[in-house]
N, C-alpha and C positions, 0 to 999 in steps of 0.2 A: 640237658643241657643244651640249646640250638648253637649249632655251630658254621660259620660258614668261611671259607678259604677261598680269596679269589686271587688272581693274577691283573697285575696293569704292565701292559707291554710284556707278558710272559703269561705261558701256556702252563698251569697247573698239571703237572703230571701225577701217576698216581703215584711214582715213588717220593715226590714231593710231598704230598697230602699224607702219604703213611709218616713219613720221620715227621710232620707237624703234629701228625694225631701221637706219636710216641713222647714225643717231648710233652705235647700237653698233658700228658697222664700225671707225670710228675706234679703238675701244679693243681689237679684236682686231685690228686693225692692229699695235698697238706691241705686243702680247704674245699671242701664239698658244696659250698652253697653258691656256686658259678650257675648262674642264670642263663648267661648268651657271650660267646666268642665270637669275634672276628677278628679274622687274621687277611691280611691283605700283604701279599708279597710283588716284589716292581722291581724293574730294572730303571734306571737314571743314565740315559747316554750323554755323559757330558761330552768327551772326547774317547777316545779308543782306549789311550791309556788308563785314565779317570772312572771308567766303566764301573758304577758302583751296584750293589746290589742290595736291596733294601727288604725289611722286613716289619711290619706294625701291628700289632695286637691291641683291642678293646675288649679287655673282658669288664662284663656285666657280674657284680655279686650285689647281694642286697644291701641295699644303701651306699652305693659309692661304685662311679664306673675307673677302673685304673686303664692307661693306657702307655704303653712302650713303644718304642722304635728303635731302630738297631740297622746301621748300615756298614758293610764290609764289602771288599771285593769278591769274595764266596759268600752262594746264599745260605749255604749248608752254615759255615762260619757264623752268618748274621743271624739266623734261626737259634744256633746254639747259645750267643750272647745274649738274644732278645729273652729266650727260657730263662737264662740264668735273672736277669734283671726282673723278669714278672715275676719269678719265685722269692726273691725278696721281699719284693711289693705287697704279693698275696701272704706272705708271711707276717710283715710285718702292721697288715690293716686285721690280721687274723688276730694280731695281741692286742689292738685296739679294740677289739668288739669283745674279746673274751673278759669274764668276769674274775677279776682275780683277788676277789676277797673272799675271803672266806669268815663261816661262823666261828665265833671264838667258842674254848671249851665251855665253858663259864656257860654260854648261853645255849649250850645243846639242850634240847626235850631229855627227861633220863630214859 
């Protein structure tokens, strides 16, 4: 799995990097066929009161790219909400990919 964590108008500190890695462990625990992960953390300065922290993830799995973004006043809260969304989408993708058909008992070889 290739992992890229970058910041836009923001320096990615080791604490932020470690926080993102611990949150991504939950997603990779559900679905282990992740090829590439790109995380972009950014700060949008609209006005001082409306300062928004934004987190985006592009997750490449076999056959599909999953993109999720979330904005919040606090960057850690944005990362938490982002990983919740990503986890739901990965679980939904996993359900679609899995073969839910079972062989009938009559058709099994003896």
